[in-house]
N, C-alpha and C positions, 0 to 999 in steps of 0.2 A: 768400742763403744756401741753396744747394740740397743735400737729404738725400745723405748717403752710406752708407747701412746700402745700399742696395737697387743696391749696384755689381756687377757681375758681373768678373771677370778671364776675358783670355785669354790664355796662352803663344802666341806664334809665333818660329819659327826659319828661316822663310824670309823675308829683309827683304823683297825683291819682293811678298808676299803683302799689304805694309800700307807699303810706302815713299810711296806718295802721301798716303797719310791722317799719318803722321808728318810728311811735309813742311809741311803745312795745319796740322800742328796748331802746330809750331813757328813758321810764321808768325804765328799768329794771338797765340801768348803771349807770344814775343820781340816782335812787334810792340805788345802793352800795356802794356810796361817798355820801351818806345818803342827797343828797340834793330836793329829792321832798320834801321837807319840807319849799322850799323859795319859796316865788311866781314867782319870773322869771323862774324858773325850771317849775313850771307846766305844766304838759300836754298842759293845755290848753293855754298858752300862749307860748309853743314850736311850738306848733299846726299854731299859730297866725305868729309864725317869718316865719315857713317852708311855709304857704302859702303866704306868704308877699315875700321871695328870690325866690321861685319856679314858681311865677307871670313874673318875670321877663326874658329879653330874653337870652337866654345861658345858662340857671339852666340846672345844669343836675349832675345828684349820682353815686356814685357805691358802690356796694354791694357787699359783701365779704360771698363767699358762701364756706361750706365742705360738701360736696354731695347738699342736701338740707337744712342742717341747715345754716341760715344767723349767721355770728359770726360779723357783723358792718357794717360800710356806712361812708362816708365819700360825703358831696356835696359844690357845690361853683356857683359862679357865676359874671360875668364880669360887674367890676361898670360902669357904663353909665355916658354920660356928667353929667346930673344931678343929681347924687348919692348924698346921704345925709352921706354916710360913712365917711365923712373928718369932718362934725360940732361939733362933738361932741368930738375932741383934745381938751386936756387940756391946750396944747400950740401949736398953730396954723402951719402950716408946711409951706413952701413957697410956694405959687399957682403953680410955673411952676411942682412942685413936687405932687400936689394933682389934676392937672386939668387930667379928665378922656375924655375917648373917646369909650368906651365900648369893646375898644380891647385891653387897654395898662395894665388893672390890674385885675386879676382875686381873687374876695375875698372868702378864703376857708370858709365857714361858721360852719361845722361840721363835729367833727371825733368823731367816738363811737363805741368801740370793746368790745364785750362782755367780762365776766370775764374770760371764757377756753379762750379765744385766748390772754390775754394782755399779755405783757410782750414777745412774741413770733415773733416783727415783723409785724403785720398784718395791726396795725397801719400806721406803714411808706410803706407797699405794696399798701393800700387802697390809701394813699396822693399820691404816684408816680405814679398810675394807674389814678387819679382822673384829675391831669394833664398831664400826659403823652399827647403830641400830640395837646396841646393846643397851642394855636399863639397870648395868651398876652405874653408880656413883664416880669411881673412880679406877684407876687403874696404876697397879703397880709394877715394876719389872725387877732385874738383876741384871749388872752390866760390869765385868769385867773393869776396873777404872783404868789398869793397865794396858791394856788391848788398844792396838794401834796408836800407843803412843799419845792414849787418854782421846783419841779421835771418835769413837763409838761411844764413849761418855758424852762427849760436846755434842755429837749428834742428838741425843735422847733432849739433852736439855735445850735446843732449837726447836725438839718438838713438845717442850712444854711440859717435860718433867726434870722435878728437882730432886737433888739428894737428900733421904732423911736418916739415911746411918748406912750403917755395913752391916753383914752380914756374912759366916760362911754355913751355909745348908750341909754338908757332907765334907766329911772328915778329910776329902779326897779333892775337893773342889778350891778353886781361887775364892778370897775373900771379896765379896762383890759389893760395890756400892747399889744400895736400895736405894728406888727411885719411884717417884709418885706424880701424878698429876691427875686434876680430873679429869672427867670424860669431856664434858663440855670446851674444848679447845679446838681452834679451826686450825687450817696450815698455817704455819710458823710461830706456831706456840701463844696463838693472842686468844684469848675469851672469845669462845663463840658468839655472836651476836644470836638475843634471845630475839 
């Protein structure tokens, strides 16, 4: 286990500055979990999704570094009025819940941490750094509920996320648990004190 106290975070809004690094970390981390043989997880498909997400207004990534060594990343983008985020829900949610403005909901697209830093709190720190200072009301993410025997979903629940449904956004993707939480949640999944 590698110490996480000395991690520095760098915010990026221009994907071309970090594209190859994100692709390399994707291959390494997803390879660690034996997922690179799945078409949906291929570097080409990840790069397509990265291009799509990063072309939208408000896309931002946070990269963590131990010195000059990258430890992982997280990136997200606000959901705009014509988003397709909610169209793949297995059980549609009320329009009042899914109506987006570009400032209501932040979609957390990815969090990946390299093996030496897993289990050290780096994922939570990347998450918190990414959403800190954001103006959206809430944050949503998709998680494969079977990954790690449900442990990954349990981590997000500990961070204050609740499952609101399921969806399969791509024909070759897993069926994901759709999770949501308000932005004002402090560490440990409790509401922040105002």
